[in-house]
VOGUTI-5397 format. One record per residue (C-alpha): residue in one letter; x, y, z. Coordinates in pm, 1 decimal, padded with zeros to 6 digits. Layout:
<nodes>
(node "A"; (X; Y; Z));
...
</nodes>
This chain:
<nodes>
(node "X"; (00000.0; 00000.0; 00000.0));
(node "X"; (00125.6; 00347.9; -00088.3));
(node "X"; (00124.8; 00545.5; 00236.9));
(node "X"; (00141.9; 00924.8; 00238.3));
(node "X"; (00129.0; 01164.8; 00538.1));
(node "X"; (-00185.2; 01371.1; 00593.3));
(node "X"; (-00315.7; 01588.4; 00875.6));
(node "X"; (-00690.6; 01557.0; 00929.0));
(node "X"; (-00912.4; 01804.7; 01111.8));
(node "X"; (-01073.0; 01577.4; 01370.3));
(node "X"; (-01282.8; 01843.7; 01542.0));
(node "X"; (-01619.0; 01687.9; 01620.0));
(node "X"; (-01544.8; 01369.0; 01425.7));
(node "X"; (-01670.0; 01040.2; 01572.8));
(node "X"; (-01396.6; 00794.9; 01667.2));
(node "X"; (-01458.3; 00441.8; 01788.6));
(node "X"; (-01169.1; 00270.7; 01968.9));
(node "X"; (-01212.1; -00103.3; 02007.9));
(node "X"; (-00995.6; -00211.9; 02300.5));
(node "X"; (-00940.5; -00039.2; 02633.1));
(node "X"; (-00585.6; -00155.8; 02703.1));
(node "X"; (-00265.4; 00045.1; 02681.8));
(node "X"; (-00263.0; 00085.2; 02303.1));
(node "X"; (-00633.8; 00163.4; 02275.9));
(node "X"; (-00609.2; 00416.9; 02557.0));
(node "X"; (-00315.2; 00589.9; 02389.4));
(node "X"; (-00500.9; 00615.6; 02060.6));
(node "X"; (-00812.7; 00741.3; 02236.3));
(node "X"; (-00611.2; 01011.0; 02412.0));
(node "X"; (-00461.8; 01126.4; 02080.8));
(node "X"; (-00802.0; 01171.0; 01920.7));
(node "X"; (-00945.6; 01340.6; 02228.5));
(node "X"; (-00661.3; 01592.6; 02216.5));
(node "X"; (-00762.0; 01657.9; 01855.3));
(node "X"; (-01115.0; 01745.1; 01979.9));
(node "X"; (-01284.2; 01435.4; 01838.5));
(node "X"; (-01577.1; 01253.8; 01997.3));
(node "X"; (-01439.0; 00925.6; 02129.7));
(node "X"; (-01615.6; 00605.5; 02231.8));
(node "X"; (-01421.2; 00310.7; 02369.8));
(node "X"; (-01540.9; -00049.5; 02350.7));
(node "X"; (-01392.6; -00252.0; 02634.7));
(node "X"; (-01411.9; -00348.3; 02998.0));
(node "X"; (-01283.7; -00031.9; 03160.3));
(node "X"; (-01181.4; 00327.9; 03100.3));
(node "X"; (-00936.3; 00539.2; 03295.1));
(node "X"; (-01057.1; 00841.8; 03487.9));
(node "X"; (-00819.5; 01053.7; 03277.5));
(node "X"; (-00989.7; 00952.7; 02952.9));
(node "X"; (-01331.5; 00989.2; 03109.9));
(node "X"; (-01245.8; 01339.2; 03227.9));
(node "X"; (-01135.9; 01427.7; 02873.7));
(node "X"; (-01476.5; 01324.3; 02742.2));
(node "X"; (-01439.5; 00960.6; 02634.0));
(node "X"; (-01730.2; 00720.9; 02693.1));
(node "X"; (-01720.2; 00344.7; 02752.7));
(node "X"; (-01954.0; 00113.3; 02563.4));
(node "X"; (-01999.1; -00265.7; 02583.0));
(node "X"; (-01820.7; -00481.4; 02326.2));
(node "X"; (-02151.6; -00647.5; 02240.3));
(node "X"; (-02264.6; -00321.8; 02075.0));
(node "X"; (-01977.1; -00316.8; 01826.4));
(node "X"; (-02199.3; -00314.0; 01516.7));
(node "X"; (-02403.4; -00018.8; 01644.3));
(node "X"; (-02100.9; 00195.0; 01725.3));
(node "X"; (-01906.1; 00108.5; 01411.1));
(node "X"; (-02205.9; 00240.0; 01217.3));
(node "X"; (-02197.2; 00559.6; 01429.1));
(node "X"; (-01828.6; 00629.4; 01374.6));
(node "X"; (-01627.5; 00822.7; 01117.3));
(node "X"; (-01299.5; 00656.5; 01218.3));
(node "X"; (-01251.7; 00307.8; 01362.4));
(node "X"; (-00944.6; 00213.9; 01566.8));
(node "X"; (-00892.9; -00157.9; 01625.3));
(node "X"; (-00668.2; -00214.7; 01927.0));
(node "X"; (-00804.2; -00505.7; 02129.6));
(node "X"; (-00619.3; -00822.3; 02225.5));
(node "X"; (-00892.1; -01036.7; 02070.7));
(node "X"; (-00807.4; -01126.5; 01707.1));
(node "X"; (-01164.1; -01237.9; 01635.6));
(node "X"; (-01313.1; -00911.1; 01764.4));
(node "X"; (-01056.3; -00715.1; 01569.3));
(node "X"; (-01148.1; -00889.7; 01246.7));
(node "X"; (-01522.4; -00858.3; 01304.8));
(node "X"; (-01481.8; -00486.1; 01369.7));
(node "X"; (-01267.5; -00440.4; 01060.4));
(node "X"; (-01521.2; -00620.5; 00842.8));
(node "X"; (-01799.8; -00402.5; 00981.0));
(node "X"; (-01597.8; -00087.2; 00912.9));
(node "X"; (-01608.0; -00146.5; 00537.9));
(node "X"; (-01485.7; 00168.5; 00360.3));
(node "X"; (-01456.8; 00381.0; 00675.1));
(node "X"; (-01122.9; 00516.8; 00790.7));
(node "X"; (-00969.6; 00220.7; 00974.0));
(node "X"; (-00660.9; 00205.5; 01191.5));
(node "X"; (-00552.8; -00144.4; 01293.0));
(node "X"; (-00299.2; -00142.8; 01572.2));
(node "X"; (-00266.6; -00521.4; 01546.4));
(node "X"; (-00224.8; -00550.0; 01167.0));
(node "X"; (-00144.1; -00205.3; 01021.8));
(node "X"; (-00141.5; -00331.0; 00661.6));
(node "X"; (-00504.4; -00437.0; 00696.0));
(node "X"; (-00619.7; -00083.5; 00768.3));
(node "X"; (-00606.2; 00237.0; 00564.5));
(node "X"; (-00492.2; 00480.9; 00835.5));
(node "X"; (-00166.1; 00486.4; 01030.2));
(node "X"; (-00138.5; 00671.9; 01362.5));
(node "X"; (00232.5; 00763.7; 01368.5));
(node "X"; (00451.6; 00856.9; 01660.8));
(node "X"; (00382.1; 01228.7; 01698.1));
(node "X"; (00495.6; 01508.4; 01928.2));
(node "X"; (00503.6; 01886.4; 01962.4));
(node "X"; (00794.0; 02124.3; 02004.8));
(node "X"; (00618.5; 02453.9; 02065.0));
(node "X"; (00371.5; 02491.6; 01778.7));
(node "X"; (00564.7; 02250.0; 01559.0));
(node "X"; (00407.0; 01905.4; 01530.9));
(node "X"; (00636.6; 01629.8; 01410.0));
(node "X"; (00528.0; 01280.2; 01309.6));
(node "X"; (00757.1; 00983.2; 01251.2));
(node "X"; (00658.7; 00677.2; 01050.2));
(node "X"; (00915.7; 00400.6; 01002.0));
(node "X"; (00703.2; 00201.2; 00755.2));
(node "X"; (00612.6; -00023.0; 01051.4));
(node "X"; (00971.8; -00146.4; 01074.4));
(node "X"; (01066.9; -00029.5; 01423.4));
(node "X"; (00865.4; 00156.2; 01690.4));
(node "X"; (01185.3; 00156.9; 01897.6));
(node "X"; (01371.8; 00352.6; 01631.2));
(node "X"; (01080.4; 00595.7; 01604.4));
(node "X"; (01138.2; 00680.3; 01970.9));
(node "X"; (01514.2; 00711.9; 01919.1));
(node "X"; (01466.5; 00940.0; 01619.4));
(node "X"; (01229.7; 01154.0; 01823.7));
(node "X"; (01500.9; 01207.0; 02086.4));
(node "X"; (01746.0; 01318.0; 01819.0));
(node "X"; (01498.9; 01559.3; 01659.1));
(node "X"; (01416.1; 01714.2; 01996.5));
(node "X"; (01785.3; 01791.9; 02044.4));
(node "X"; (01817.0; 01960.4; 01703.8));
(node "X"; (01515.7; 02193.8; 01713.7));
(node "X"; (01590.7; 02484.1; 01946.9));
(node "X"; (01385.4; 02738.9; 02138.0));
(node "X"; (01502.3; 02997.4; 01885.4));
(node "X"; (01356.5; 02789.4; 01601.6));
(node "X"; (01016.5; 02785.4; 01770.8));
(node "X"; (01027.3; 03161.1; 01829.8));
(node "X"; (01135.1; 03217.8; 01468.7));
(node "X"; (00825.7; 03024.8; 01360.7));
(node "X"; (00608.0; 03260.2; 01564.0));
(node "X"; (00791.0; 03562.7; 01424.2));
(node "X"; (00760.4; 03442.7; 01064.4));
(node "X"; (00387.2; 03394.0; 01111.6));
(node "X"; (00355.6; 03743.4; 01260.2));
(node "X"; (00558.8; 03890.8; 00974.6));
(node "X"; (00350.3; 03720.3; 00705.7));
(node "X"; (00034.0; 03884.3; 00836.8));
(node "X"; (00200.6; 04225.1; 00861.8));
(node "X"; (00331.8; 04199.5; 00507.3));
(node "X"; (-00009.0; 04114.9; 00358.7));
(node "X"; (-00135.9; 04465.8; 00427.5));
(node "X"; (00185.5; 04659.6; 00370.6));
(node "X"; (00386.1; 04498.9; 00091.8));
(node "X"; (00250.8; 04417.4; -00253.4));
(node "X"; (00358.5; 04110.2; -00445.6));
(node "X"; (00433.7; 03759.5; -00321.5));
(node "X"; (00794.3; 03786.7; -00439.5));
(node "X"; (00853.1; 04103.2; -00236.2));
(node "X"; (00694.2; 03949.9; 00073.5));
(node "X"; (00909.8; 03640.9; 00036.3));
(node "X"; (01221.2; 03859.9; 00019.4));
(node "X"; (01127.9; 04021.0; 00352.2));
(node "X"; (01069.4; 03682.6; 00512.4));
(node "X"; (01411.9; 03555.6; 00408.6));
(node "X"; (01572.9; 03878.8; 00523.5));
(node "X"; (01417.6; 03839.6; 00869.0));
(node "X"; (01511.4; 03472.5; 00883.2));
(node "X"; (01879.7; 03560.6; 00831.1));
(node "X"; (01884.7; 03890.2; 01023.4));
(node "X"; (02154.8; 03892.2; 01294.1));
(node "X"; (01961.2; 04127.6; 01522.2));
(node "X"; (01655.7; 03904.6; 01502.6));
(node "X"; (01873.9; 03606.9; 01583.7));
(node "X"; (02012.9; 03782.5; 01891.9));
(node "X"; (01668.9; 03888.5; 02015.7));
(node "X"; (01529.0; 03537.6; 01975.9));
(node "X"; (01825.7; 03382.3; 02157.1));
(node "X"; (01741.2; 03614.3; 02445.7));
(node "X"; (01374.8; 03511.8; 02424.4));
(node "X"; (01264.9; 03866.9; 02335.4));
(node "X"; (00991.2; 03781.2; 02087.0));
(node "X"; (00797.9; 04106.4; 02137.3));
(node "X"; (01112.7; 04312.5; 02077.0));
(node "X"; (01171.7; 04106.4; 01762.9));
(node "X"; (00818.7; 04184.5; 01642.1));
(node "X"; (00875.0; 04557.0; 01702.5));
(node "X"; (01199.3; 04536.8; 01507.7));
(node "X"; (01016.5; 04365.4; 01220.9));
(node "X"; (00753.7; 04640.8; 01221.6));
(node "X"; (01026.0; 04903.8; 01185.0));
(node "X"; (01197.1; 04700.6; 00914.8));
(node "X"; (00878.3; 04679.9; 00711.0));
(node "X"; (00822.5; 05053.5; 00745.5));
(node "X"; (01173.5; 05105.9; 00608.5));
(node "X"; (01318.8; 05265.3; 00921.0));
(node "X"; (01608.0; 05019.3; 00956.4));
</nodes>
């Protein structure tokens, strides 16, 4: 299967997680953080997931809740239940934690550094290496990088009203990215001072 990365807006989407163990709970938490509606089929649910808005339903109602859902996550320890659920899902978005190739959605290792979300997918070869790669990435991306992201976003909006032409706006963005004064301000954590400096730069006073 030809996998490609996508980010889906899960706000309000209906997610059914079959299995209330460690894997199912992790997947449920991910979708809850993305503001989806989450139902879990299993024997128990943690107070943390319940507090986030997840509901527990009996396994016997699998057909009813598969029909209700937009996304189905199969993560139980029962191979027969997993297969029944997958068959019921039909053409729905299906993530199979037990047999990833049998589904059409992968939930990769994912984490945030500031506003930057990074996902790692090793083609199912090694979850351990996904964790090791995450550690290396976290060491490379600095606080200054995260602040530069915020500053670039701020600058883009300022330029829309004050500078005509995409090419001209792009030139400003590169100039700010490489500006030594900006670099110094961001190293000192002075994001507001950096924004003020950008404002003056756009007005042509620097």
